[in-house]
mmCIF file of the N, C-alpha and C atoms, coordinates in Angstrom:
data_MODEL
# 
_entry.id   MODEL 
# 
loop_
_atom_site.group_PDB 
_atom_site.id 
_atom_site.type_symbol 
_atom_site.label_atom_id 
_atom_site.label_alt_id 
_atom_site.label_comp_id 
_atom_site.label_asym_id 
_atom_site.label_entity_id 
_atom_site.label_seq_id 
_atom_site.pdbx_PDB_ins_code 
_atom_site.Cartn_x 
_atom_site.Cartn_y 
_atom_site.Cartn_z 
_atom_site.occupancy 
_atom_site.B_iso_or_equiv 
_atom_site.pdbx_formal_charge 
_atom_site.auth_seq_id 
_atom_site.auth_comp_id 
_atom_site.auth_asym_id 
_atom_site.auth_atom_id 
_atom_site.pdbx_PDB_model_num 
ATOM 1   N N  . UNK A 1 1  ? -38.283 -38.530 -4.079  1.00 0.00 ? 1  UNK A N  1 
ATOM 2   C CA . UNK A 1 1  ? -39.153 -38.196 -2.975  1.00 0.00 ? 1  UNK A CA 1 
ATOM 3   C C  . UNK A 1 1  ? -40.598 -38.002 -3.440  1.00 0.00 ? 1  UNK A C  1 
ATOM 4   N N  . UNK A 1 2  ? -41.062 -38.959 -4.247  1.00 0.00 ? 2  UNK A N  1 
ATOM 5   C CA . UNK A 1 2  ? -42.447 -38.933 -4.711  1.00 0.00 ? 2  UNK A CA 1 
ATOM 6   C C  . UNK A 1 2  ? -43.382 -39.399 -3.610  1.00 0.00 ? 2  UNK A C  1 
ATOM 7   N N  . UNK A 1 3  ? -44.627 -38.965 -3.699  1.00 0.00 ? 3  UNK A N  1 
ATOM 8   C CA . UNK A 1 3  ? -45.673 -39.471 -2.820  1.00 0.00 ? 3  UNK A CA 1 
ATOM 9   C C  . UNK A 1 3  ? -45.825 -40.967 -3.064  1.00 0.00 ? 3  UNK A C  1 
ATOM 10  N N  . UNK A 1 4  ? -46.203 -41.696 -2.016  1.00 0.00 ? 4  UNK A N  1 
ATOM 11  C CA . UNK A 1 4  ? -46.443 -43.131 -2.184  1.00 0.00 ? 4  UNK A CA 1 
ATOM 12  C C  . UNK A 1 4  ? -47.607 -43.368 -3.139  1.00 0.00 ? 4  UNK A C  1 
ATOM 13  N N  . UNK A 1 5  ? -48.442 -42.342 -3.378  1.00 0.00 ? 5  UNK A N  1 
ATOM 14  C CA . UNK A 1 5  ? -49.621 -42.474 -4.240  1.00 0.00 ? 5  UNK A CA 1 
ATOM 15  C C  . UNK A 1 5  ? -49.358 -42.134 -5.696  1.00 0.00 ? 5  UNK A C  1 
ATOM 16  N N  . UNK A 1 6  ? -48.179 -41.615 -6.016  1.00 0.00 ? 6  UNK A N  1 
ATOM 17  C CA . UNK A 1 6  ? -47.883 -41.227 -7.398  1.00 0.00 ? 6  UNK A CA 1 
ATOM 18  C C  . UNK A 1 6  ? -47.775 -42.469 -8.275  1.00 0.00 ? 6  UNK A C  1 
ATOM 19  N N  . UNK A 1 7  ? -48.496 -42.445 -9.395  1.00 0.00 ? 7  UNK A N  1 
ATOM 20  C CA . UNK A 1 7  ? -48.482 -43.574 -10.338 1.00 0.00 ? 7  UNK A CA 1 
ATOM 21  C C  . UNK A 1 7  ? -47.624 -43.216 -11.553 1.00 0.00 ? 7  UNK A C  1 
ATOM 22  N N  . UNK A 1 8  ? -47.375 -44.217 -12.396 1.00 0.00 ? 8  UNK A N  1 
ATOM 23  C CA . UNK A 1 8  ? -46.649 -43.974 -13.641 1.00 0.00 ? 8  UNK A CA 1 
ATOM 24  C C  . UNK A 1 8  ? -47.361 -42.910 -14.480 1.00 0.00 ? 8  UNK A C  1 
ATOM 25  N N  . UNK A 1 9  ? -48.685 -43.006 -14.553 1.00 0.00 ? 9  UNK A N  1 
ATOM 26  C CA . UNK A 1 9  ? -49.467 -42.051 -15.349 1.00 0.00 ? 9  UNK A CA 1 
ATOM 27  C C  . UNK A 1 9  ? -49.394 -40.644 -14.765 1.00 0.00 ? 9  UNK A C  1 
ATOM 28  N N  . UNK A 1 10 ? -49.469 -40.527 -13.436 1.00 0.00 ? 10 UNK A N  1 
ATOM 29  C CA . UNK A 1 10 ? -49.373 -39.220 -12.795 1.00 0.00 ? 10 UNK A CA 1 
ATOM 30  C C  . UNK A 1 10 ? -48.029 -38.585 -13.090 1.00 0.00 ? 10 UNK A C  1 
ATOM 31  N N  . UNK A 1 11 ? -46.975 -39.384 -13.004 1.00 0.00 ? 11 UNK A N  1 
ATOM 32  C CA . UNK A 1 11 ? -45.632 -38.883 -13.281 1.00 0.00 ? 11 UNK A CA 1 
ATOM 33  C C  . UNK A 1 11 ? -45.521 -38.409 -14.724 1.00 0.00 ? 11 UNK A C  1 
ATOM 34  N N  . UNK A 1 12 ? -45.982 -39.227 -15.647 1.00 0.00 ? 12 UNK A N  1 
ATOM 35  C CA . UNK A 1 12 ? -45.931 -38.866 -17.072 1.00 0.00 ? 12 UNK A CA 1 
ATOM 36  C C  . UNK A 1 12 ? -46.720 -37.589 -17.336 1.00 0.00 ? 12 UNK A C  1 
ATOM 37  N N  . UNK A 1 13 ? -47.917 -37.483 -16.782 1.00 0.00 ? 13 UNK A N  1 
ATOM 38  C CA . UNK A 1 13 ? -48.749 -36.305 -16.999 1.00 0.00 ? 13 UNK A CA 1 
ATOM 39  C C  . UNK A 1 13 ? -48.108 -35.044 -16.447 1.00 0.00 ? 13 UNK A C  1 
ATOM 40  N N  . UNK A 1 14 ? -47.440 -35.147 -15.314 1.00 0.00 ? 14 UNK A N  1 
ATOM 41  C CA . UNK A 1 14 ? -46.808 -33.984 -14.696 1.00 0.00 ? 14 UNK A CA 1 
ATOM 42  C C  . UNK A 1 14 ? -45.676 -33.444 -15.569 1.00 0.00 ? 14 UNK A C  1 
ATOM 43  N N  . UNK A 1 15 ? -44.990 -34.326 -16.285 1.00 0.00 ? 15 UNK A N  1 
ATOM 44  C CA . UNK A 1 15 ? -43.822 -33.929 -17.069 1.00 0.00 ? 15 UNK A CA 1 
ATOM 45  C C  . UNK A 1 15 ? -44.117 -33.723 -18.554 1.00 0.00 ? 15 UNK A C  1 
ATOM 46  N N  . UNK A 1 16 ? -45.282 -34.142 -19.018 1.00 0.00 ? 16 UNK A N  1 
ATOM 47  C CA . UNK A 1 16 ? -45.563 -34.184 -20.452 1.00 0.00 ? 16 UNK A CA 1 
ATOM 48  C C  . UNK A 1 16 ? -45.565 -32.824 -21.144 1.00 0.00 ? 16 UNK A C  1 
ATOM 49  N N  . UNK A 1 17 ? -45.845 -31.760 -20.428 1.00 0.00 ? 17 UNK A N  1 
ATOM 50  C CA . UNK A 1 17 ? -45.877 -30.454 -21.092 1.00 0.00 ? 17 UNK A CA 1 
ATOM 51  C C  . UNK A 1 17 ? -44.482 -29.879 -21.334 1.00 0.00 ? 17 UNK A C  1 
ATOM 52  N N  . UNK A 1 18 ? -43.438 -30.588 -20.897 1.00 0.00 ? 18 UNK A N  1 
ATOM 53  C CA . UNK A 1 18 ? -42.068 -30.085 -21.050 1.00 0.00 ? 18 UNK A CA 1 
ATOM 54  C C  . UNK A 1 18 ? -41.308 -30.756 -22.182 1.00 0.00 ? 18 UNK A C  1 
ATOM 55  N N  . UNK A 1 19 ? -41.946 -31.679 -22.892 1.00 0.00 ? 19 UNK A N  1 
ATOM 56  C CA . UNK A 1 19 ? -41.292 -32.306 -24.034 1.00 0.00 ? 19 UNK A CA 1 
ATOM 57  C C  . UNK A 1 19 ? -41.848 -33.687 -24.305 1.00 0.00 ? 19 UNK A C  1 
ATOM 58  N N  . UNK A 1 20 ? -41.277 -34.339 -25.318 1.00 0.00 ? 20 UNK A N  1 
ATOM 59  C CA . UNK A 1 20 ? -41.711 -35.687 -25.694 1.00 0.00 ? 20 UNK A CA 1 
ATOM 60  C C  . UNK A 1 20 ? -41.108 -36.699 -24.729 1.00 0.00 ? 20 UNK A C  1 
ATOM 61  N N  . UNK A 1 21 ? -41.967 -37.429 -24.053 1.00 0.00 ? 21 UNK A N  1 
ATOM 62  C CA . UNK A 1 21 ? -41.527 -38.430 -23.075 1.00 0.00 ? 21 UNK A CA 1 
ATOM 63  C C  . UNK A 1 21 ? -41.423 -39.782 -23.769 1.00 0.00 ? 21 UNK A C  1 
ATOM 64  N N  . UNK A 1 22 ? -40.246 -40.386 -23.663 1.00 0.00 ? 22 UNK A N  1 
ATOM 65  C CA . UNK A 1 22 ? -40.027 -41.716 -24.221 1.00 0.00 ? 22 UNK A CA 1 
ATOM 66  C C  . UNK A 1 22 ? -40.413 -42.807 -23.234 1.00 0.00 ? 22 UNK A C  1 
ATOM 67  N N  . UNK A 1 23 ? -40.240 -42.523 -21.946 1.00 0.00 ? 23 UNK A N  1 
ATOM 68  C CA . UNK A 1 23 ? -40.550 -43.511 -20.920 1.00 0.00 ? 23 UNK A CA 1 
ATOM 69  C C  . UNK A 1 23 ? -40.713 -42.802 -19.585 1.00 0.00 ? 23 UNK A C  1 
ATOM 70  N N  . UNK A 1 24 ? -41.566 -43.348 -18.733 1.00 0.00 ? 24 UNK A N  1 
ATOM 71  C CA . UNK A 1 24 ? -41.683 -42.851 -17.362 1.00 0.00 ? 24 UNK A CA 1 
ATOM 72  C C  . UNK A 1 24 ? -42.080 -44.017 -16.475 1.00 0.00 ? 24 UNK A C  1 
ATOM 73  N N  . UNK A 1 25 ? -41.500 -44.056 -15.287 1.00 0.00 ? 25 UNK A N  1 
ATOM 74  C CA . UNK A 1 25 ? -41.782 -45.165 -14.383 1.00 0.00 ? 25 UNK A CA 1 
ATOM 75  C C  . UNK A 1 25 ? -41.566 -44.747 -12.940 1.00 0.00 ? 25 UNK A C  1 
ATOM 76  N N  . UNK A 1 26 ? -42.490 -45.163 -12.084 1.00 0.00 ? 26 UNK A N  1 
ATOM 77  C CA . UNK A 1 26 ? -42.323 -45.033 -10.636 1.00 0.00 ? 26 UNK A CA 1 
ATOM 78  C C  . UNK A 1 26 ? -41.734 -46.365 -10.175 1.00 0.00 ? 26 UNK A C  1 
ATOM 79  N N  . UNK A 1 27 ? -40.630 -46.316 -9.474  1.00 0.00 ? 27 UNK A N  1 
ATOM 80  C CA . UNK A 1 27 ? -39.974 -47.543 -9.018  1.00 0.00 ? 27 UNK A CA 1 
ATOM 81  C C  . UNK A 1 27 ? -40.758 -48.141 -7.857  1.00 0.00 ? 27 UNK A C  1 
ATOM 82  N N  . UNK A 1 28 ? -40.967 -49.457 -7.912  1.00 0.00 ? 28 UNK A N  1 
ATOM 83  C CA . UNK A 1 28 ? -41.760 -50.158 -6.908  1.00 0.00 ? 28 UNK A CA 1 
ATOM 84  C C  . UNK A 1 28 ? -40.969 -51.313 -6.305  1.00 0.00 ? 28 UNK A C  1 
ATOM 85  N N  . UNK A 1 29 ? -41.285 -51.616 -5.058  1.00 0.00 ? 29 UNK A N  1 
ATOM 86  C CA . UNK A 1 29 ? -40.693 -52.765 -4.387  1.00 0.00 ? 29 UNK A CA 1 
ATOM 87  C C  . UNK A 1 29 ? -41.187 -54.030 -5.092  1.00 0.00 ? 29 UNK A C  1 
ATOM 88  N N  . UNK A 1 30 ? -40.288 -54.904 -5.469  1.00 0.00 ? 30 UNK A N  1 
ATOM 89  C CA . UNK A 1 30 ? -40.718 -56.070 -6.253  1.00 0.00 ? 30 UNK A CA 1 
ATOM 90  C C  . UNK A 1 30 ? -41.528 -57.066 -5.432  1.00 0.00 ? 30 UNK A C  1 
ATOM 91  N N  . UNK A 1 31 ? -41.372 -57.047 -4.127  1.00 0.00 ? 31 UNK A N  1 
ATOM 92  C CA . UNK A 1 31 ? -42.135 -57.980 -3.285  1.00 0.00 ? 31 UNK A CA 1 
ATOM 93  C C  . UNK A 1 31 ? -43.516 -57.448 -2.915  1.00 0.00 ? 31 UNK A C  1 
ATOM 94  N N  . UNK A 1 32 ? -43.585 -56.167 -2.541  1.00 0.00 ? 32 UNK A N  1 
ATOM 95  C CA . UNK A 1 32 ? -44.845 -55.601 -2.055  1.00 0.00 ? 32 UNK A CA 1 
ATOM 96  C C  . UNK A 1 32 ? -45.603 -54.817 -3.113  1.00 0.00 ? 32 UNK A C  1 
ATOM 97  N N  . UNK A 1 33 ? -44.911 -54.358 -4.163  1.00 0.00 ? 33 UNK A N  1 
ATOM 98  C CA . UNK A 1 33 ? -45.543 -53.533 -5.180  1.00 0.00 ? 33 UNK A CA 1 
ATOM 99  C C  . UNK A 1 33 ? -45.699 -52.081 -4.763  1.00 0.00 ? 33 UNK A C  1 
ATOM 100 N N  . UNK A 1 34 ? -45.262 -51.761 -3.538  1.00 0.00 ? 34 UNK A N  1 
ATOM 101 C CA . UNK A 1 34 ? -45.385 -50.401 -3.033  1.00 0.00 ? 34 UNK A CA 1 
ATOM 102 C C  . UNK A 1 34 ? -44.325 -49.496 -3.664  1.00 0.00 ? 34 UNK A C  1 
ATOM 103 N N  . UNK A 1 35 ? -44.703 -48.250 -3.923  1.00 0.00 ? 35 UNK A N  1 
ATOM 104 C CA . UNK A 1 35 ? -43.766 -47.278 -4.471  1.00 0.00 ? 35 UNK A CA 1 
ATOM 105 C C  . UNK A 1 35 ? -42.552 -47.146 -3.571  1.00 0.00 ? 35 UNK A C  1 
ATOM 106 N N  . UNK A 1 36 ? -41.391 -47.012 -4.187  1.00 0.00 ? 36 UNK A N  1 
ATOM 107 C CA . UNK A 1 36 ? -40.158 -46.786 -3.428  1.00 0.00 ? 36 UNK A CA 1 
ATOM 108 C C  . UNK A 1 36 ? -39.895 -45.290 -3.250  1.00 0.00 ? 36 UNK A C  1 
ATOM 109 N N  . UNK A 1 37 ? -40.786 -44.442 -3.766  1.00 0.00 ? 37 UNK A N  1 
ATOM 110 C CA . UNK A 1 37 ? -40.694 -43.006 -3.534  1.00 0.00 ? 37 UNK A CA 1 
ATOM 111 C C  . UNK A 1 37 ? -39.853 -42.251 -4.543  1.00 0.00 ? 37 UNK A C  1 
ATOM 112 N N  . UNK A 1 38 ? -39.500 -42.913 -5.654  1.00 0.00 ? 38 UNK A N  1 
ATOM 113 C CA . UNK A 1 38 ? -38.786 -42.194 -6.708  1.00 0.00 ? 38 UNK A CA 1 
ATOM 114 C C  . UNK A 1 38 ? -39.116 -42.819 -8.053  1.00 0.00 ? 38 UNK A C  1 
ATOM 115 N N  . UNK A 1 39 ? -38.800 -42.094 -9.108  1.00 0.00 ? 39 UNK A N  1 
ATOM 116 C CA . UNK A 1 39 ? -39.080 -42.583 -10.443 1.00 0.00 ? 39 UNK A CA 1 
ATOM 117 C C  . UNK A 1 39 ? -38.168 -41.935 -11.458 1.00 0.00 ? 39 UNK A C  1 
ATOM 118 N N  . UNK A 1 40 ? -38.369 -42.303 -12.705 1.00 0.00 ? 40 UNK A N  1 
ATOM 119 C CA . UNK A 1 40 ? -37.552 -41.794 -13.806 1.00 0.00 ? 40 UNK A CA 1 
ATOM 120 C C  . UNK A 1 40 ? -38.441 -41.388 -14.956 1.00 0.00 ? 40 UNK A C  1 
ATOM 121 N N  . UNK A 1 41 ? -38.064 -40.289 -15.621 1.00 0.00 ? 41 UNK A N  1 
ATOM 122 C CA . UNK A 1 41 ? -38.735 -39.839 -16.833 1.00 0.00 ? 41 UNK A CA 1 
ATOM 123 C C  . UNK A 1 41 ? -37.645 -39.661 -17.888 1.00 0.00 ? 41 UNK A C  1 
ATOM 124 N N  . UNK A 1 42 ? -37.841 -40.266 -19.060 1.00 0.00 ? 42 UNK A N  1 
ATOM 125 C CA . UNK A 1 42 ? -36.872 -40.148 -20.145 1.00 0.00 ? 42 UNK A CA 1 
ATOM 126 C C  . UNK A 1 42 ? -37.471 -39.281 -21.238 1.00 0.00 ? 42 UNK A C  1 
ATOM 127 N N  . UNK A 1 43 ? -36.783 -38.181 -21.541 1.00 0.00 ? 43 UNK A N  1 
ATOM 128 C CA . UNK A 1 43 ? -37.214 -37.266 -22.599 1.00 0.00 ? 43 UNK A CA 1 
ATOM 129 C C  . UNK A 1 43 ? -36.458 -37.570 -23.887 1.00 0.00 ? 43 UNK A C  1 
ATOM 130 N N  . UNK A 1 44 ? -36.979 -37.069 -24.988 1.00 0.00 ? 44 UNK A N  1 
ATOM 131 C CA . UNK A 1 44 ? -36.337 -37.303 -26.281 1.00 0.00 ? 44 UNK A CA 1 
ATOM 132 C C  . UNK A 1 44 ? -35.092 -36.445 -26.485 1.00 0.00 ? 44 UNK A C  1 
ATOM 133 N N  . UNK A 1 45 ? -34.911 -35.405 -25.654 1.00 0.00 ? 45 UNK A N  1 
ATOM 134 C CA . UNK A 1 45 ? -33.702 -34.579 -25.783 1.00 0.00 ? 45 UNK A CA 1 
ATOM 135 C C  . UNK A 1 45 ? -33.269 -34.048 -24.423 1.00 0.00 ? 45 UNK A C  1 
ATOM 136 N N  . UNK A 1 46 ? -32.002 -33.726 -24.338 1.00 0.00 ? 46 UNK A N  1 
ATOM 137 C CA . UNK A 1 46 ? -31.456 -33.149 -23.116 1.00 0.00 ? 46 UNK A CA 1 
ATOM 138 C C  . UNK A 1 46 ? -32.054 -31.792 -22.807 1.00 0.00 ? 46 UNK A C  1 
ATOM 139 N N  . UNK A 1 47 ? -32.362 -31.022 -23.855 1.00 0.00 ? 47 UNK A N  1 
ATOM 140 C CA . UNK A 1 47 ? -32.948 -29.698 -23.648 1.00 0.00 ? 47 UNK A CA 1 
ATOM 141 C C  . UNK A 1 47 ? -34.317 -29.805 -22.985 1.00 0.00 ? 47 UNK A C  1 
ATOM 142 N N  . UNK A 1 48 ? -35.096 -30.798 -23.408 1.00 0.00 ? 48 UNK A N  1 
ATOM 143 C CA . UNK A 1 48 ? -36.412 -31.003 -22.793 1.00 0.00 ? 48 UNK A CA 1 
ATOM 144 C C  . UNK A 1 48 ? -36.259 -31.401 -21.329 1.00 0.00 ? 48 UNK A C  1 
ATOM 145 N N  . UNK A 1 49 ? -35.298 -32.259 -21.056 1.00 0.00 ? 49 UNK A N  1 
ATOM 146 C CA . UNK A 1 49 ? -35.054 -32.676 -19.676 1.00 0.00 ? 49 UNK A CA 1 
ATOM 147 C C  . UNK A 1 49 ? -34.642 -31.479 -18.816 1.00 0.00 ? 49 UNK A C  1 
ATOM 148 N N  . UNK A 1 50 ? -33.773 -30.639 -19.329 1.00 0.00 ? 50 UNK A N  1 
ATOM 149 C CA . UNK A 1 50 ? -33.338 -29.461 -18.584 1.00 0.00 ? 50 UNK A CA 1 
ATOM 150 C C  . UNK A 1 50 ? -34.504 -28.506 -18.336 1.00 0.00 ? 50 UNK A C  1 
ATOM 151 N N  . UNK A 1 51 ? -35.388 -28.373 -19.306 1.00 0.00 ? 51 UNK A N  1 
ATOM 152 C CA . UNK A 1 51 ? -36.574 -27.529 -19.154 1.00 0.00 ? 51 UNK A CA 1 
ATOM 153 C C  . UNK A 1 51 ? -37.467 -28.061 -18.031 1.00 0.00 ? 51 UNK A C  1 
ATOM 154 N N  . UNK A 1 52 ? -37.653 -29.380 -17.990 1.00 0.00 ? 52 UNK A N  1 
ATOM 155 C CA . UNK A 1 52 ? -38.467 -29.994 -16.933 1.00 0.00 ? 52 UNK A CA 1 
ATOM 156 C C  . UNK A 1 52 ? -37.822 -29.788 -15.566 1.00 0.00 ? 52 UNK A C  1 
ATOM 157 N N  . UNK A 1 53 ? -36.509 -29.936 -15.492 1.00 0.00 ? 53 UNK A N  1 
ATOM 158 C CA . UNK A 1 53 ? -35.795 -29.729 -14.224 1.00 0.00 ? 53 UNK A CA 1 
ATOM 159 C C  . UNK A 1 53 ? -35.992 -28.294 -13.744 1.00 0.00 ? 53 UNK A C  1 
ATOM 160 N N  . UNK A 1 54 ? -35.778 -27.340 -14.648 1.00 0.00 ? 54 UNK A N  1 
ATOM 161 C CA . UNK A 1 54 ? -35.907 -25.930 -14.274 1.00 0.00 ? 54 UNK A CA 1 
ATOM 162 C C  . UNK A 1 54 ? -37.317 -25.588 -13.824 1.00 0.00 ? 54 UNK A C  1 
ATOM 163 N N  . UNK A 1 55 ? -38.305 -26.235 -14.412 1.00 0.00 ? 55 UNK A N  1 
ATOM 164 C CA . UNK A 1 55 ? -39.698 -25.907 -14.119 1.00 0.00 ? 55 UNK A CA 1 
ATOM 165 C C  . UNK A 1 55 ? -40.278 -26.668 -12.931 1.00 0.00 ? 55 UNK A C  1 
ATOM 166 N N  . UNK A 1 56 ? -39.855 -27.907 -12.725 1.00 0.00 ? 56 UNK A N  1 
ATOM 167 C CA . UNK A 1 56 ? -40.521 -28.755 -11.737 1.00 0.00 ? 56 UNK A CA 1 
ATOM 168 C C  . UNK A 1 56 ? -39.734 -29.026 -10.462 1.00 0.00 ? 56 UNK A C  1 
ATOM 169 N N  . UNK A 1 57 ? -38.425 -28.762 -10.455 1.00 0.00 ? 57 UNK A N  1 
ATOM 170 C CA . UNK A 1 57 ? -37.657 -29.022 -9.242  1.00 0.00 ? 57 UNK A CA 1 
ATOM 171 C C  . UNK A 1 57 ? -38.203 -28.195 -8.085  1.00 0.00 ? 57 UNK A C  1 
ATOM 172 N N  . UNK A 1 58 ? -38.417 -28.840 -6.950  1.00 0.00 ? 58 UNK A N  1 
ATOM 173 C CA . UNK A 1 58 ? -38.948 -28.229 -5.729  1.00 0.00 ? 58 UNK A CA 1 
ATOM 174 C C  . UNK A 1 58 ? -40.416 -27.806 -5.844  1.00 0.00 ? 58 UNK A C  1 
ATOM 175 N N  . UNK A 1 59 ? -41.116 -28.316 -6.877  1.00 0.00 ? 59 UNK A N  1 
ATOM 176 C CA . UNK A 1 59 ? -42.550 -28.066 -7.007  1.00 0.00 ? 59 UNK A CA 1 
ATOM 177 C C  . UNK A 1 59 ? -43.311 -29.219 -6.354  1.00 0.00 ? 59 UNK A C  1 
ATOM 178 N N  . UNK A 1 60 ? -44.613 -29.034 -6.193  1.00 0.00 ? 60 UNK A N  1 
ATOM 179 C CA . UNK A 1 60 ? -45.435 -30.041 -5.525  1.00 0.00 ? 60 UNK A CA 1 
ATOM 180 C C  . UNK A 1 60 ? -46.101 -30.973 -6.528  1.00 0.00 ? 60 UNK A C  1 
ATOM 181 N N  . UNK A 1 61 ? -46.037 -32.270 -6.240  1.00 0.00 ? 61 UNK A N  1 
ATOM 182 C CA . UNK A 1 61 ? -46.727 -33.290 -7.020  1.00 0.00 ? 61 UNK A CA 1 
ATOM 183 C C  . UNK A 1 61 ? -47.364 -34.260 -6.050  1.00 0.00 ? 61 UNK A C  1 
ATOM 184 N N  . UNK A 1 62 ? -48.654 -34.453 -6.148  1.00 0.00 ? 62 UNK A N  1 
ATOM 185 C CA . UNK A 1 62 ? -49.391 -35.355 -5.242  1.00 0.00 ? 62 UNK A CA 1 
ATOM 186 C C  . UNK A 1 62 ? -49.142 -35.026 -3.768  1.00 0.00 ? 62 UNK A C  1 
ATOM 187 N N  . UNK A 1 63 ? -49.053 -33.733 -3.463  1.00 0.00 ? 63 UNK A N  1 
ATOM 188 C CA . UNK A 1 63 ? -48.921 -33.314 -2.074  1.00 0.00 ? 63 UNK A CA 1 
ATOM 189 C C  . UNK A 1 63 ? -47.506 -33.345 -1.513  1.00 0.00 ? 63 UNK A C  1 
ATOM 190 N N  . UNK A 1 64 ? -46.518 -33.652 -2.350  1.00 0.00 ? 64 UNK A N  1 
ATOM 191 C CA . UNK A 1 64 ? -45.121 -33.673 -1.882  1.00 0.00 ? 64 UNK A CA 1 
ATOM 192 C C  . UNK A 1 64 ? -44.264 -32.787 -2.760  1.00 0.00 ? 64 UNK A C  1 
ATOM 193 N N  . UNK A 1 65 ? -43.316 -32.104 -2.139  1.00 0.00 ? 65 UNK A N  1 
ATOM 194 C CA . UNK A 1 65 ? -42.357 -31.297 -2.891  1.00 0.00 ? 65 UNK A CA 1 
ATOM 195 C C  . UNK A 1 65 ? -41.324 -32.257 -3.479  1.00 0.00 ? 65 UNK A C  1 
ATOM 196 N N  . UNK A 1 66 ? -41.172 -32.218 -4.801  1.00 0.00 ? 66 UNK A N  1 
ATOM 197 C CA . UNK A 1 66 ? -40.298 -33.186 -5.468  1.00 0.00 ? 66 UNK A CA 1 
ATOM 198 C C  . UNK A 1 66 ? -38.957 -32.564 -5.841  1.00 0.00 ? 66 UNK A C  1 
ATOM 199 N N  . UNK A 1 67 ? -37.954 -33.418 -5.917  1.00 0.00 ? 67 UNK A N  1 
ATOM 200 C CA . UNK A 1 67 ? -36.634 -33.025 -6.408  1.00 0.00 ? 67 UNK A CA 1 
ATOM 201 C C  . UNK A 1 67 ? -36.480 -33.639 -7.787  1.00 0.00 ? 67 UNK A C  1 
ATOM 202 N N  . UNK A 1 68 ? -36.109 -32.798 -8.747  1.00 0.00 ? 68 UNK A N  1 
ATOM 203 C CA . UNK A 1 68 ? -35.969 -33.249 -10.126 1.00 0.00 ? 68 UNK A CA 1 
ATOM 204 C C  . UNK A 1 68 ? -34.543 -32.970 -10.566 1.00 0.00 ? 68 UNK A C  1 
ATOM 205 N N  . UNK A 1 69 ? -33.855 -34.014 -11.015 1.00 0.00 ? 69 UNK A N  1 
ATOM 206 C CA . UNK A 1 69 ? -32.491 -33.845 -11.506 1.00 0.00 ? 69 UNK A CA 1 
ATOM 207 C C  . UNK A 1 69 ? -32.183 -34.911 -12.530 1.00 0.00 ? 69 UNK A C  1 
ATOM 208 N N  . UNK A 1 70 ? -31.023 -34.779 -13.177 1.00 0.00 ? 70 UNK A N  1 
ATOM 209 C CA . UNK A 1 70 ? -30.603 -35.780 -14.146 1.00 0.00 ? 70 UNK A CA 1 
ATOM 210 C C  . UNK A 1 70 ? -30.112 -37.016 -13.410 1.00 0.00 ? 70 UNK A C  1 
ATOM 211 N N  . UNK A 1 71 ? -30.511 -38.161 -13.900 1.00 0.00 ? 71 UNK A N  1 
ATOM 212 C CA . UNK A 1 71 ? -30.036 -39.419 -13.319 1.00 0.00 ? 71 UNK A CA 1 
ATOM 213 C C  . UNK A 1 71 ? -28.659 -39.723 -13.884 1.00 0.00 ? 71 UNK A C  1 
ATOM 214 N N  . UNK A 1 72 ? -27.850 -40.391 -13.096 1.00 0.00 ? 72 UNK A N  1 
ATOM 215 C CA . UNK A 1 72 ? -26.564 -40.856 -13.593 1.00 0.00 ? 72 UNK A CA 1 
ATOM 216 C C  . UNK A 1 72 ? -26.791 -41.971 -14.591 1.00 0.00 ? 72 UNK A C  1 
ATOM 217 N N  . UNK A 1 73 ? -26.036 -41.949 -15.677 1.00 0.00 ? 73 UNK A N  1 
ATOM 218 C CA . UNK A 1 73 ? -26.150 -43.010 -16.671 1.00 0.00 ? 73 UNK A CA 1 
ATOM 219 C C  . UNK A 1 73 ? -25.674 -44.324 -16.065 1.00 0.00 ? 73 UNK A C  1 
ATOM 220 N N  . UNK A 1 74 ? -26.357 -45.386 -16.417 1.00 0.00 ? 74 UNK A N  1 
ATOM 221 C CA . UNK A 1 74 ? -25.954 -46.694 -15.912 1.00 0.00 ? 74 UNK A CA 1 
ATOM 222 C C  . UNK A 1 74 ? -24.654 -47.116 -16.574 1.00 0.00 ? 74 UNK A C  1 
ATOM 223 N N  . UNK A 1 75 ? -23.776 -47.687 -15.782 1.00 0.00 ? 75 UNK A N  1 
ATOM 224 C CA . UNK A 1 75 ? -22.525 -48.197 -16.323 1.00 0.00 ? 75 UNK A CA 1 
ATOM 225 C C  . UNK A 1 75 ? -22.762 -49.465 -17.117 1.00 0.00 ? 75 UNK A C  1 
ATOM 226 N N  . UNK A 1 76 ? -21.807 -49.839 -17.938 1.00 0.00 ? 76 UNK A N  1 
ATOM 227 C CA . UNK A 1 76 ? -21.979 -51.011 -18.777 1.00 0.00 ? 76 UNK A CA 1 
ATOM 228 C C  . UNK A 1 76 ? -21.392 -52.280 -18.176 1.00 0.00 ? 76 UNK A C  1 
ATOM 229 N N  . UNK A 1 77 ? -20.708 -52.142 -17.054 1.00 0.00 ? 77 UNK A N  1 
ATOM 230 C CA . UNK A 1 77 ? -20.098 -53.331 -16.477 1.00 0.00 ? 77 UNK A CA 1 
ATOM 231 C C  . UNK A 1 77 ? -20.215 -53.343 -14.976 1.00 0.00 ? 77 UNK A C  1 
ATOM 232 N N  . UNK A 1 78 ? -19.781 -54.445 -14.385 1.00 0.00 ? 78 UNK A N  1 
ATOM 233 C CA . UNK A 1 78 ? -19.822 -54.569 -12.940 1.00 0.00 ? 78 UNK A CA 1 
ATOM 234 C C  . UNK A 1 78 ? -18.699 -53.797 -12.279 1.00 0.00 ? 78 UNK A C  1 
ATOM 235 N N  . UNK A 1 79 ? -18.813 -53.634 -10.987 1.00 0.00 ? 79 UNK A N  1 
ATOM 236 C CA . UNK A 1 79 ? -17.778 -52.929 -10.233 1.00 0.00 ? 79 UNK A CA 1 
ATOM 237 C C  . UNK A 1 79 ? -16.561 -53.811 -10.042 1.00 0.00 ? 79 UNK A C  1 
ATOM 238 N N  . UNK A 1 80 ? -15.609 -53.295 -9.328  1.00 0.00 ? 80 UNK A N  1 
ATOM 239 C CA . UNK A 1 80 ? -14.419 -54.108 -9.201  1.00 0.00 ? 80 UNK A CA 1 
ATOM 240 C C  . UNK A 1 80 ? -13.762 -53.860 -7.944  1.00 0.00 ? 80 UNK A C  1 
# 
């Protein structure tokens, strides 16, 4: 539930004080380039991720209250 104006850099900056960020990305529509309203931040450790969740969940970023949680790990195969 990110603001449509949140950029990759804004996302990274918001989370950077909670640990070493390996990657951060705001997901965008591949046709329009418009933000899809969510993103991912990858920390170097689970403890750092938990610290960010505890500190930033339900806080405001770019004028919107954000939800911060752990993403489900991607599966290695197709469904069935």
